[in-house]
All heavy atoms as a GROMACS GRO file, in nm:
protein
  559
    1VAL      N    1   5.045   6.068   6.561
    1VAL     CA    2   5.020   5.960   6.482
    1VAL      C    3   5.145   5.865   6.499
    1VAL      O    4   5.257   5.904   6.486
    1VAL     CB    5   5.016   6.003   6.334
    1VAL    CG1    6   4.998   5.879   6.257
    1VAL    CG2    7   4.901   6.085   6.316
    2ALA      N    8   5.108   5.737   6.538
    2ALA     CA    9   5.222   5.636   6.563
    2ALA      C   10   5.248   5.559   6.434
    2ALA      O   11   5.365   5.530   6.408
    2ALA     CB   12   5.177   5.545   6.681
    3LYS      N   13   5.149   5.532   6.352
    3LYS     CA   14   5.165   5.454   6.232
    3LYS      C   15   5.068   5.505   6.129
    3LYS      O   16   4.958   5.538   6.163
    3LYS     CB   17   5.136   5.303   6.258
    3LYS     CG   18   5.240   5.235   6.345
    3LYS     CD   19   5.216   5.097   6.357
    3LYS     CE   20   5.317   5.024   6.444
    3LYS     NZ   21   5.292   4.880   6.448
    4VAL      N   22   5.108   5.502   6.000
    4VAL     CA   23   5.023   5.543   5.899
    4VAL      C   24   5.042   5.432   5.786
    4VAL      O   25   5.153   5.393   5.754
    4VAL     CB   26   5.060   5.672   5.833
    4VAL    CG1   27   4.981   5.714   5.713
    4VAL    CG2   28   5.047   5.783   5.949
    5PHE      N   29   4.923   5.389   5.728
    5PHE     CA   30   4.927   5.294   5.616
    5PHE      C   31   4.905   5.370   5.490
    5PHE      O   32   4.806   5.449   5.490
    5PHE     CB   33   4.816   5.194   5.630
    5PHE     CG   34   4.809   5.091   5.515
    5PHE    CD1   35   4.901   5.006   5.494
    5PHE    CD2   36   4.702   5.115   5.417
    5PHE    CE1   37   4.894   4.914   5.381
    5PHE    CE2   38   4.698   5.030   5.308
    5PHE     CZ   39   4.792   4.936   5.286
    6VAL      N   40   4.996   5.382   5.400
    6VAL     CA   41   4.975   5.450   5.277
    6VAL      C   42   4.900   5.365   5.176
    6VAL      O   43   4.949   5.259   5.132
    6VAL     CB   44   5.112   5.494   5.220
    6VAL    CG1   45   5.085   5.576   5.084
    6VAL    CG2   46   5.187   5.586   5.321
    7ASN      N   47   4.784   5.406   5.142
    7ASN     CA   48   4.698   5.325   5.055
    7ASN      C   49   4.729   5.341   4.910
    7ASN      O   50   4.784   5.454   4.870
    7ASN     CB   51   4.549   5.366   5.076
    7ASN     CG   52   4.456   5.248   5.039
    7ASN    OD1   53   4.489   5.156   4.980
    7ASN    ND2   54   4.331   5.256   5.084
    8CYS      N   55   4.694   5.254   4.832
    8CYS     CA   56   4.707   5.261   4.675
    8CYS      C   57   4.622   5.372   4.626
    8CYS      O   58   4.509   5.396   4.671
    8CYS     CB   59   4.663   5.129   4.622
    8CYS     SG   60   4.661   5.111   4.438
    9ALA      N   61   4.675   5.446   4.535
    9ALA     CA   62   4.598   5.561   4.478
    9ALA      C   63   4.473   5.519   4.411
    9ALA      O   64   4.378   5.608   4.394
    9ALA     CB   65   4.694   5.630   4.388
   10ARG      N   66   4.457   5.390   4.382
   10ARG     CA   67   4.324   5.357   4.309
   10ARG      C   68   4.200   5.360   4.407
   10ARG      O   69   4.083   5.370   4.352
   10ARG     CB   70   4.322   5.222   4.241
   10ARG     CG   71   4.348   5.114   4.350
   10ARG     CD   72   4.356   4.975   4.274
   10ARG     NE   73   4.373   4.865   4.372
   10ARG     CZ   74   4.362   4.743   4.339
   10ARG    NH1   75   4.346   4.712   4.217
   10ARG    NH2   76   4.371   4.653   4.437
   11TYR      N   77   4.230   5.370   4.523
   11TYR     CA   78   4.120   5.380   4.629
   11TYR      C   79   4.098   5.539   4.676
   11TYR      O   80   4.011   5.553   4.763
   11TYR     CB   81   4.140   5.283   4.744
   11TYR     CG   82   4.150   5.145   4.704
   11TYR    CD1   83   4.258   5.075   4.713
   11TYR    CD2   84   4.024   5.088   4.664
   11TYR    CE1   85   4.269   4.943   4.679
   11TYR    CE2   86   4.035   4.952   4.620
   11TYR     CZ   87   4.149   4.878   4.635
   11TYR     OH   88   4.146   4.744   4.591
   12ILE      N   89   4.180   5.614   4.625
   12ILE     CA   90   4.167   5.760   4.658
   12ILE      C   91   4.079   5.823   4.560
   12ILE      O   92   4.124   5.841   4.445
   12ILE     CB   93   4.299   5.834   4.683
   12ILE    CG1   94   4.374   5.756   4.790
   12ILE    CG2   95   4.283   5.977   4.714
   12ILE    CD1   96   4.521   5.800   4.805
   13HIS      N   97   3.952   5.869   4.594
   13HIS     CA   98   3.860   5.914   4.485
   13HIS      C   99   3.886   6.058   4.470
   13HIS      O  100   3.919   6.134   4.554
   13HIS     CB  101   3.716   5.891   4.541
   13HIS     CG  102   3.693   5.749   4.578
   13HIS    ND1  103   3.650   5.667   4.480
   13HIS    CD2  104   3.684   5.686   4.690
   13HIS    CE1  105   3.634   5.547   4.540
   13HIS    NE2  106   3.648   5.556   4.666
   14LYS      N  107   3.860   6.100   4.343
   14LYS     CA  108   3.863   6.239   4.308
   14LYS      C  109   3.741   6.310   4.366
   14LYS      O  110   3.634   6.243   4.377
   14LYS     CB  111   3.868   6.252   4.158
   14LYS     CG  112   3.991   6.190   4.087
   14LYS     CD  113   4.116   6.256   4.111
   14LYS     CE  114   4.224   6.190   4.035
   14LYS     NZ  115   4.350   6.214   4.095
   15HIS      N  116   3.759   6.437   4.406
   15HIS     CA  117   3.632   6.505   4.460
   15HIS      C  118   3.627   6.644   4.394
   15HIS      O  119   3.722   6.689   4.355
   15HIS     CB  120   3.633   6.509   4.609
   15HIS     CG  121   3.736   6.616   4.661
   15HIS    ND1  122   3.868   6.586   4.671
   15HIS    CD2  123   3.715   6.736   4.711
   15HIS    CE1  124   3.919   6.689   4.729
   15HIS    NE2  125   3.835   6.778   4.736
   16LYS      N  126   3.510   6.700   4.403
   16LYS     CA  127   3.488   6.836   4.358
   16LYS      C  128   3.440   6.918   4.480
   16LYS      O  129   3.351   6.875   4.537
   16LYS     CB  130   3.384   6.835   4.258
   16LYS     CG  131   3.352   6.964   4.191
   16LYS     CD  132   3.253   6.955   4.089
   16LYS     CE  133   3.212   7.103   4.026
   16LYS     NZ  134   3.120   7.082   3.926
   17ARG      N  135   3.512   7.017   4.509
   17ARG     CA  136   3.465   7.102   4.612
   17ARG      C  137   3.341   7.179   4.580
   17ARG      O  138   3.345   7.260   4.483
   17ARG     CB  139   3.582   7.194   4.648
   17ARG     CG  140   3.551   7.284   4.772
   17ARG     CD  141   3.674   7.373   4.798
   17ARG     NE  142   3.632   7.464   4.907
   17ARG     CZ  143   3.725   7.524   4.984
   17ARG    NH1  144   3.853   7.500   4.964
   17ARG    NH2  145   3.685   7.599   5.082
   18LEU      N  146   3.235   7.161   4.663
   18LEU     CA  147   3.110   7.231   4.628
   18LEU      C  148   3.100   7.363   4.705
   18LEU      O  149   3.046   7.462   4.662
   18LEU     CB  150   2.999   7.133   4.655
   18LEU     CG  151   2.993   7.009   4.579
   18LEU    CD1  152   2.873   6.916   4.626
   18LEU    CD2  153   2.981   7.032   4.433
   19SER      N  154   3.147   7.352   4.826
   19SER     CA  155   3.148   7.477   4.907
   19SER      C  156   3.234   7.451   5.037
   19SER      O  157   3.270   7.346   5.068
   19SER     CB  158   2.998   7.508   4.950
   19SER     OG  159   2.949   7.404   5.040
   20THR      N  160   3.262   7.566   5.093
   20THR     CA  161   3.338   7.558   5.224
   20THR      C  162   3.243   7.528   5.344
   20THR      O  163   3.126   7.584   5.347
   20THR     CB  164   3.406   7.697   5.246
   20THR    OG1  165   3.494   7.718   5.135
   20THR    CG2  166   3.490   7.703   5.375
   21SER      N  167   3.286   7.445   5.427
   21SER     CA  168   3.209   7.422   5.546
   21SER      C  169   3.176   7.543   5.628
   21SER      O  170   3.273   7.622   5.645
   21SER     CB  171   3.283   7.312   5.634
   21SER     OG  172   3.214   7.301   5.756
   22PRO      N  173   3.054   7.558   5.680
   22PRO     CA  174   3.029   7.667   5.766
   22PRO      C  175   3.112   7.669   5.891
   22PRO      O  176   3.117   7.770   5.973
   22PRO     CB  177   2.882   7.667   5.786
   22PRO     CG  178   2.854   7.515   5.769
   22PRO     CD  179   2.952   7.472   5.668
   23TYR      N  180   3.180   7.553   5.926
   23TYR     CA  181   3.258   7.544   6.051
   23TYR      C  182   3.401   7.584   6.033
   23TYR      O  183   3.473   7.589   6.132
   23TYR     CB  184   3.231   7.403   6.104
   23TYR     CG  185   3.090   7.372   6.147
   23TYR    CD1  186   3.004   7.315   6.054
   23TYR    CD2  187   3.038   7.421   6.264
   23TYR    CE1  188   2.870   7.300   6.084
   23TYR    CE2  189   2.905   7.409   6.291
   23TYR     CZ  190   2.826   7.339   6.206
   23TYR     OH  191   2.693   7.331   6.232
   24VAL      N  192   3.435   7.618   5.911
   24VAL     CA  193   3.579   7.675   5.893
   24VAL      C  194   3.576   7.815   5.944
   24VAL      O  195   3.496   7.895   5.912
   24VAL     CB  196   3.612   7.667   5.750
   24VAL    CG1  197   3.750   7.740   5.721
   24VAL    CG2  198   3.616   7.528   5.691
   25PRO      N  199   3.675   7.840   6.038
   25PRO     CA  200   3.675   7.976   6.088
   25PRO      C  201   3.689   8.075   5.980
   25PRO      O  202   3.759   8.067   5.883
   25PRO     CB  203   3.805   7.978   6.181
   25PRO     CG  204   3.820   7.829   6.212
   25PRO     CD  205   3.776   7.764   6.093
   26ASN      N  206   3.625   8.202   6.010
   26ASN     CA  207   3.627   8.309   5.910
   26ASN      C  208   3.761   8.390   5.938
   26ASN      O  209   3.848   8.350   6.013
   26ASN     CB  210   3.504   8.401   5.923
   26ASN     CG  211   3.496   8.472   6.056
   26ASN    OD1  212   3.592   8.490   6.129
   26ASN    ND2  213   3.377   8.518   6.083
   27ALA      N  214   3.770   8.503   5.861
   27ALA     CA  215   3.897   8.578   5.874
   27ALA      C  216   3.937   8.629   6.016
   27ALA      O  217   4.053   8.640   6.045
   27ALA     CB  218   3.884   8.700   5.778
   28THR      N  219   3.830   8.634   6.098
   28THR     CA  220   3.858   8.681   6.235
   28THR      C  221   3.877   8.570   6.329
   28THR      O  222   3.889   8.581   6.447
   28THR     CB  223   3.742   8.770   6.289
   28THR    OG1  224   3.628   8.690   6.297
   28THR    CG2  225   3.727   8.892   6.198
   29GLY      N  226   3.862   8.441   6.278
   29GLY     CA  227   3.868   8.315   6.368
   29GLY      C  228   3.736   8.279   6.423
   29GLY      O  229   3.738   8.180   6.488
   30ALA      N  230   3.630   8.337   6.397
   30ALA     CA  231   3.498   8.298   6.449
   30ALA      C  232   3.448   8.192   6.371
   30ALA      O  233   3.461   8.182   6.246
   30ALA     CB  234   3.413   8.421   6.448
   31ALA      N  235   3.379   8.100   6.437
   31ALA     CA  236   3.319   7.984   6.369
   31ALA      C  237   3.194   7.938   6.462
   31ALA      O  238   3.205   7.959   6.589
   31ALA     CB  239   3.410   7.864   6.356
   32PRO      N  240   3.081   7.888   6.407
   32PRO     CA  241   2.968   7.853   6.477
   32PRO      C  242   3.006   7.730   6.562
   32PRO      O  243   3.100   7.649   6.539
   32PRO     CB  244   2.868   7.815   6.384
   32PRO     CG  245   2.935   7.790   6.252
   32PRO     CD  246   3.056   7.866   6.258
   33CYS      N  247   2.937   7.721   6.679
   33CYS     CA  248   2.957   7.620   6.769
   33CYS      C  249   2.904   7.479   6.717
   33CYS      O  250   2.774   7.488   6.676
   33CYS     CB  251   2.894   7.641   6.904
   33CYS     SG  252   2.924   7.512   7.025
   34PRO      N  253   2.981   7.374   6.689
   34PRO     CA  254   2.911   7.256   6.635
   34PRO      C  255   2.818   7.189   6.734
   34PRO      O  256   2.832   7.192   6.853
   34PRO     CB  257   3.028   7.161   6.611
   34PRO     CG  258   3.144   7.217   6.701
   34PRO     CD  259   3.114   7.357   6.718
   35SER      N  260   2.716   7.127   6.678
   35SER     CA  261   2.612   7.059   6.758
   35SER      C  262   2.659   6.954   6.855
   35SER      O  263   2.596   6.929   6.971
   35SER     CB  264   2.500   6.996   6.664
   35SER     OG  265   2.442   7.099   6.598
   36TRP      N  266   2.766   6.885   6.822
   36TRP     CA  267   2.816   6.776   6.912
   36TRP      C  268   2.854   6.826   7.045
   36TRP      O  269   2.843   6.759   7.150
   36TRP     CB  270   2.916   6.694   6.846
   36TRP     CG  271   3.052   6.755   6.832
   36TRP    CD1  272   3.105   6.831   6.725
   36TRP    CD2  273   3.152   6.770   6.932
   36TRP    NE1  274   3.224   6.875   6.751
   36TRP    CE2  275   3.269   6.843   6.876
   36TRP    CE3  276   3.165   6.727   7.070
   36TRP    CZ2  277   3.376   6.866   6.948
   36TRP    CZ3  278   3.286   6.751   7.133
   36TRP    CH2  279   3.395   6.828   7.075
   37LYS      N  280   2.890   6.964   7.052
   37LYS     CA  281   2.930   7.021   7.182
   37LYS      C  282   2.809   7.058   7.258
   37LYS      O  283   2.818   7.088   7.380
   37LYS     CB  284   3.008   7.147   7.158
   37LYS     CG  285   3.150   7.111   7.103
   37LYS     CD  286   3.239   7.238   7.090
   37LYS     CE  287   3.371   7.203   7.049
   37LYS     NZ  288   3.466   7.311   7.049
   38ARG      N  289   2.686   7.037   7.222
   38ARG     CA  290   2.565   7.050   7.288
   38ARG      C  291   2.514   6.926   7.347
   38ARG      O  292   2.409   6.921   7.416
   38ARG     CB  293   2.460   7.125   7.210
   38ARG     CG  294   2.500   7.263   7.168
   38ARG     CD  295   2.403   7.331   7.068
   38ARG     NE  296   2.260   7.307   7.102
   38ARG     CZ  297   2.159   7.308   7.025
   38ARG    NH1  298   2.164   7.325   6.905
   38ARG    NH2  299   2.039   7.286   7.072
   39ILE      N  300   2.564   6.808   7.311
   39ILE     CA  301   2.518   6.673   7.352
   39ILE      C  302   2.543   6.682   7.507
   39ILE      O  303   2.647   6.700   7.559
   39ILE     CB  304   2.592   6.568   7.287
   39ILE    CG1  305   2.569   6.560   7.133
   39ILE    CG2  306   2.554   6.439   7.338
   39ILE    CD1  307   2.663   6.471   7.054
   40ASP      N  308   2.432   6.631   7.580
   40ASP     CA  309   2.435   6.629   7.725
   40ASP      C  310   2.545   6.539   7.774
   40ASP      O  311   2.606   6.577   7.872
   40ASP     CB  312   2.290   6.588   7.772
   40ASP     CG  313   2.237   6.454   7.716
   40ASP    OD1  314   2.308   6.384   7.640
   40ASP    OD2  315   2.124   6.420   7.749
   41ALA      N  316   2.575   6.424   7.704
   41ALA     CA  317   2.676   6.336   7.759
   41ALA      C  318   2.814   6.388   7.760
   41ALA      O  319   2.910   6.338   7.814
   41ALA     CB  320   2.662   6.209   7.687
   42VAL      N  321   2.837   6.494   7.674
   42VAL     CA  322   2.984   6.548   7.667
   42VAL      C  323   3.010   6.669   7.749
   42VAL      O  324   3.112   6.718   7.756
   42VAL     CB  325   3.015   6.564   7.522
   42VAL    CG1  326   3.007   6.432   7.442
   42VAL    CG2  327   2.946   6.677   7.465
   43GLN      N  328   2.903   6.724   7.808
   43GLN     CA  329   2.913   6.849   7.880
   43GLN      C  330   3.030   6.850   7.987
   43GLN      O  331   3.096   6.947   8.003
   43GLN     CB  332   2.783   6.887   7.944
   43GLN     CG  333   2.674   6.908   7.840
   43GLN     CD  334   2.710   7.014   7.732
   43GLN    OE1  335   2.747   7.134   7.773
   43GLN    NE2  336   2.722   6.982   7.609
   44ASP      N  337   3.042   6.743   8.061
   44ASP     CA  338   3.142   6.735   8.164
   44ASP      C  339   3.285   6.743   8.112
   44ASP      O  340   3.383   6.764   8.185
   44ASP     CB  341   3.124   6.607   8.251
   44ASP     CG  342   2.992   6.620   8.341
   44ASP    OD1  343   2.934   6.732   8.357
   44ASP    OD2  344   2.956   6.520   8.384
   45ALA      N  345   3.295   6.694   7.987
   45ALA     CA  346   3.434   6.680   7.918
   45ALA      C  347   3.480   6.805   7.851
   45ALA      O  348   3.592   6.814   7.814
   45ALA     CB  349   3.431   6.564   7.828
   46LEU      N  350   3.390   6.902   7.831
   46LEU     CA  351   3.420   7.025   7.752
   46LEU      C  352   3.503   7.118   7.832
   46LEU      O  353   3.466   7.135   7.953
   46LEU     CB  354   3.295   7.090   7.693
   46LEU     CG  355   3.210   7.020   7.591
   46LEU    CD1  356   3.085   7.100   7.570
   46LEU    CD2  357   3.297   7.003   7.462
   47PRO      N  358   3.592   7.186   7.776
   47PRO     CA  359   3.656   7.302   7.853
   47PRO      C  360   3.555   7.410   7.875
   47PRO      O  361   3.455   7.425   7.806
   47PRO     CB  362   3.761   7.355   7.754
   47PRO     CG  363   3.777   7.248   7.653
   47PRO     CD  364   3.654   7.165   7.640
   48PRO      N  365   3.574   7.480   7.991
   48PRO     CA  366   3.461   7.582   8.025
   48PRO      C  367   3.430   7.679   7.912
   48PRO      O  368   3.312   7.706   7.897
   48PRO     CB  369   3.536   7.654   8.142
   48PRO     CG  370   3.633   7.561   8.201
   48PRO     CD  371   3.677   7.482   8.084
   49ASN      N  372   3.524   7.726   7.835
   49ASN     CA  373   3.485   7.812   7.723
   49ASN      C  374   3.402   7.757   7.623
   49ASN      O  375   3.314   7.803   7.562
   49ASN     CB  376   3.608   7.889   7.665
   49ASN     CG  377   3.707   7.784   7.606
   49ASN    OD1  378   3.712   7.664   7.637
   49ASN    ND2  379   3.775   7.827   7.505
   50ASP      N  380   3.428   7.626   7.585
   50ASP     CA  381   3.345   7.549   7.494
   50ASP      C  382   3.207   7.519   7.551
   50ASP      O  383   3.107   7.531   7.479
   50ASP     CB  384   3.409   7.421   7.447
   50ASP     CG  385   3.518   7.436   7.344
   50ASP    OD1  386   3.519   7.552   7.287
   50ASP    OD2  387   3.592   7.354   7.318
   51ALA      N  388   3.202   7.492   7.679
   51ALA     CA  389   3.069   7.464   7.743
   51ALA      C  390   2.971   7.586   7.739
   51ALA      O  391   2.861   7.583   7.706
   51ALA     CB  392   3.084   7.413   7.890
   52SER      N  393   3.043   7.700   7.764
   52SER     CA  394   2.953   7.822   7.769
   52SER      C  395   2.917   7.860   7.618
   52SER      O  396   2.804   7.908   7.596
   52SER     CB  397   3.029   7.932   7.825
   52SER     OG  398   3.145   7.978   7.756
   53ARG      N  399   3.001   7.834   7.519
   53ARG     CA  400   2.959   7.856   7.379
   53ARG      C  401   2.857   7.774   7.337
   53ARG      O  402   2.759   7.802   7.266
   53ARG     CB  403   3.082   7.831   7.292
   53ARG     CG  404   3.185   7.954   7.278
   53ARG     CD  405   3.284   7.924   7.173
   53ARG     NE  406   3.225   7.932   7.036
   53ARG     CZ  407   3.257   7.852   6.938
   53ARG    NH1  408   3.350   7.761   6.952
   53ARG    NH2  409   3.194   7.860   6.823
   54ALA      N  410   2.866   7.637   7.389
   54ALA     CA  411   2.764   7.536   7.349
   54ALA      C  412   2.616   7.574   7.393
   54ALA      O  413   2.520   7.570   7.326
   54ALA     CB  414   2.798   7.394   7.397
   55LEU      N  415   2.623   7.628   7.524
   55LEU     CA  416   2.495   7.667   7.577
   55LEU      C  417   2.444   7.794   7.513
   55LEU      O  418   2.333   7.813   7.512
   55LEU     CB  419   2.512   7.683   7.741
   55LEU     CG  420   2.522   7.556   7.806
   55LEU    CD1  421   2.552   7.580   7.951
   55LEU    CD2  422   2.421   7.451   7.790
   56GLY      N  423   2.539   7.876   7.471
   56GLY     CA  424   2.498   8.001   7.402
   56GLY      C  425   2.442   7.974   7.268
   56GLY      O  426   2.365   8.044   7.205
   57ALA      N  427   2.474   7.855   7.205
   57ALA     CA  428   2.420   7.814   7.075
   57ALA      C  429   2.287   7.750   7.095
   57ALA      O  430   2.222   7.715   6.982
   57ALA     CB  431   2.525   7.717   7.016
   58GLY      N  432   2.240   7.720   7.206
   58GLY     CA  433   2.104   7.659   7.225
   58GLY      C  434   2.109   7.564   7.346
   58GLY      O  435   2.212   7.549   7.410
   59ALA      N  436   1.999   7.506   7.364
   59ALA     CA  437   1.982   7.422   7.475
   59ALA      C  438   2.071   7.289   7.463
   59ALA      O  439   2.104   7.252   7.347
   59ALA     CB  440   1.837   7.369   7.498
   60VAL      N  441   2.101   7.217   7.563
   60VAL     CA  442   2.171   7.092   7.558
   60VAL      C  443   2.076   6.994   7.492
   60VAL      O  444   1.953   6.999   7.508
   60VAL     CB  445   2.212   7.045   7.709
   60VAL    CG1  446   2.255   6.905   7.703
   60VAL    CG2  447   2.300   7.141   7.763
   61ILE      N  448   2.132   6.906   7.411
   61ILE     CA  449   2.050   6.809   7.336
   61ILE      C  450   2.092   6.672   7.372
   61ILE      O  451   2.200   6.641   7.421
   61ILE     CB  452   2.067   6.836   7.179
   61ILE    CG1  453   2.215   6.816   7.138
   61ILE    CG2  454   2.007   6.967   7.136
   61ILE    CD1  455   2.235   6.826   6.984
   62THR      N  456   2.009   6.575   7.344
   62THR     CA  457   2.038   6.429   7.364
   62THR      C  458   2.115   6.374   7.250
   62THR      O  459   2.114   6.436   7.139
   62THR     CB  460   1.908   6.356   7.382
   62THR    OG1  461   1.834   6.352   7.259
   62THR    CG2  462   1.823   6.403   7.498
   63LEU      N  463   2.165   6.258   7.265
   63LEU     CA  464   2.236   6.200   7.155
   63LEU      C  465   2.144   6.165   7.048
   63LEU      O  466   2.179   6.176   6.922
   63LEU     CB  467   2.313   6.065   7.205
   63LEU     CG  468   2.416   6.000   7.121
   63LEU    CD1  469   2.520   6.093   7.076
   63LEU    CD2  470   2.465   5.882   7.185
   64GLU      N  471   2.018   6.135   7.072
   64GLU     CA  472   1.934   6.102   6.975
   64GLU      C  473   1.895   6.224   6.893
   64GLU      O  474   1.882   6.230   6.768
   64GLU     CB  475   1.797   6.044   7.031
   64GLU     CG  476   1.804   5.908   7.092
   64GLU     CD  477   1.885   5.909   7.226
   64GLU    OE1  478   1.888   6.009   7.300
   64GLU    OE2  479   1.934   5.798   7.257
   65GLU      N  480   1.881   6.340   6.959
   65GLU     CA  481   1.856   6.469   6.889
   65GLU      C  482   1.972   6.505   6.798
   65GLU      O  483   1.959   6.557   6.694
   65GLU     CB  484   1.832   6.590   6.987
   65GLU     CG  485   1.693   6.564   7.063
   65GLU     CD  486   1.679   6.665   7.173
   65GLU    OE1  487   1.779   6.679   7.252
   65GLU    OE2  488   1.568   6.725   7.182
   66TYR      N  489   2.096   6.472   6.841
   66TYR     CA  490   2.215   6.500   6.765
   66TYR      C  491   2.205   6.415   6.653
   66TYR      O  492   2.239   6.458   6.535
   66TYR     CB  493   2.343   6.463   6.840
   66TYR     CG  494   2.467   6.481   6.758
   66TYR    CD1  495   2.508   6.607   6.709
   66TYR    CD2  496   2.539   6.369   6.729
   66TYR    CE1  497   2.626   6.626   6.629
   66TYR    CE2  498   2.663   6.388   6.656
   66TYR     CZ  499   2.688   6.510   6.610
   66TYR     OH  500   2.806   6.527   6.536
   67GLY      N  501   2.169   6.275   6.654
   67GLY     CA  502   2.155   6.192   6.548
   67GLY      C  503   2.051   6.236   6.435
   67GLY      O  504   2.074   6.228   6.324
   68GLU      N  505   1.953   6.294   6.487
   68GLU     CA  506   1.847   6.353   6.400
   68GLU      C  507   1.901   6.477   6.316
   68GLU      O  508   1.877   6.493   6.201
   68GLU     CB  509   1.725   6.402   6.476
   68GLU     CG  510   1.649   6.291   6.537
   68GLU     CD  511   1.541   6.334   6.642
   68GLU    OE1  512   1.519   6.455   6.645
   68GLU    OE2  513   1.469   6.245   6.699
   69LYS      N  514   1.989   6.553   6.388
   69LYS     CA  515   2.056   6.671   6.315
   69LYS      C  516   2.145   6.618   6.210
   69LYS      O  517   2.150   6.665   6.094
   69LYS     CB  518   2.131   6.764   6.419
   69LYS     CG  519   2.035   6.841   6.518
   69LYS     CD  520   2.127   6.929   6.595
   69LYS     CE  521   2.046   7.034   6.668
   69LYS     NZ  522   1.989   7.124   6.580
   70LEU      N  523   2.218   6.516   6.241
   70LEU     CA  524   2.306   6.458   6.140
   70LEU      C  525   2.234   6.403   6.014
   70LEU      O  526   2.265   6.417   5.909
   70LEU     CB  527   2.399   6.343   6.199
   70LEU     CG  528   2.504   6.383   6.291
   70LEU    CD1  529   2.582   6.275   6.341
   70LEU    CD2  530   2.599   6.489   6.236
   71ALA      N  531   2.123   6.338   6.059
   71ALA     CA  532   2.045   6.274   5.946
   71ALA      C  533   1.984   6.381   5.858
   71ALA      O  534   1.964   6.359   5.735
   71ALA     CB  535   1.929   6.188   6.007
   72ALA      N  536   1.949   6.500   5.909
   72ALA     CA  537   1.910   6.622   5.837
   72ALA      C  538   2.006   6.684   5.760
   72ALA      O  539   1.981   6.788   5.696
   72ALA     CB  540   1.823   6.702   5.919
   73GLY      N  541   2.141   6.650   5.789
   73GLY     CA  542   2.253   6.721   5.717
   73GLY      C  543   2.293   6.831   5.793
   73GLY      O  544   2.372   6.925   5.738
   74GLU      N  545   2.262   6.854   5.914
   74GLU     CA  546   2.312   6.952   5.999
   74GLU      C  547   2.417   6.896   6.090
   74GLU      O  548   2.439   6.784   6.107
   74GLU     CB  549   2.194   7.009   6.097
   74GLU     CG  550   2.073   7.060   6.010
   74GLU     CD  551   1.953   7.078   6.097
   74GLU    OE1  552   1.959   7.074   6.224
   74GLU    OE2  553   1.852   7.094   6.043
   75SER      N  554   2.499   7.000   6.150
   75SER     CA  555   2.597   6.946   6.244
   75SER      C  556   2.602   7.018   6.372
   75SER      O  557   2.624   7.099   6.417
   75SER     CB  558   2.730   6.949   6.170
   75SER     OG  559   2.837   6.899   6.260
   0.00000   0.00000   0.00000
């Protein structure tokens, strides 16, 4: 981080934690592969271990399919 703007506290909203994200690693460090790593356009940029995990999580998806997952509250 090169620069940070500290905002006035009146714009920082209080929140209530409803649940832990399923993408937070568990006690052994395991976490599900996020859908964005299955997007066809990012496959060339993924490290080999992430690419194999992504394919193990399902088929490669298009950006539009990823958008549908986000709209459905999936990631």
